[in-house]
N, C-alpha and C positions, 0 to 999 in steps of 0.2 A: 542465488536463484536468478536466472536470466530474466524472467518476467519482471521481477522487482527492480532489477538494474535498468531495464528499459523504461518502466513507469517513472522511476525516480530521475532518470536522465531528462525526460521530457518535462516533468512537472516540478522537479526539485525534490531532494530527499526529505526535507521537512514536511512537504505536502503529503508525501507517501506515508511517512511515519504517523502523522496526525490522524490519518484515517483509522489507524489501529488504537492509538492511545496518545495522551498528552505527554506521557513519559517515554522518552526515546528508547531506553533500554528495554522497557516492557514491550514496546512495538517490535523491536528487533527479535526479542525472545519469542514473541507470538508468531512472527513471520517465519522464523527458523523451524517451527514445529509443523507448519502447514505444507500440504502438498501443493503442487502447481495449480490443480483444479480448485482446491478450496481457497487458495490465495486470490485467484482471479474472481471467483464467485463472491468472496468477501468484499473486494474492492468495488465490484459492480453494484453490490447491494448497499454499501455504506458510503459511497461517494456523494459529495454534496452536489446537488443539481445546479446550484448557482455558480459553481466554479467550473472552469473549463479544464478538466483533467483528462488527458488522453490515455487510453489503454490500447 
């Protein structure tokens, strides 16, 4: 997914995956089932406000 690649490039892949789950494989599986719209919506909703993560 292009959007996931961009977010992980800017913020680091671990930061992206931790938004979804502490388990790396669970995060990957979850991301792979999402549409682009649901992925972006999930990140915007669940992002920590204290961290500077760029979308």
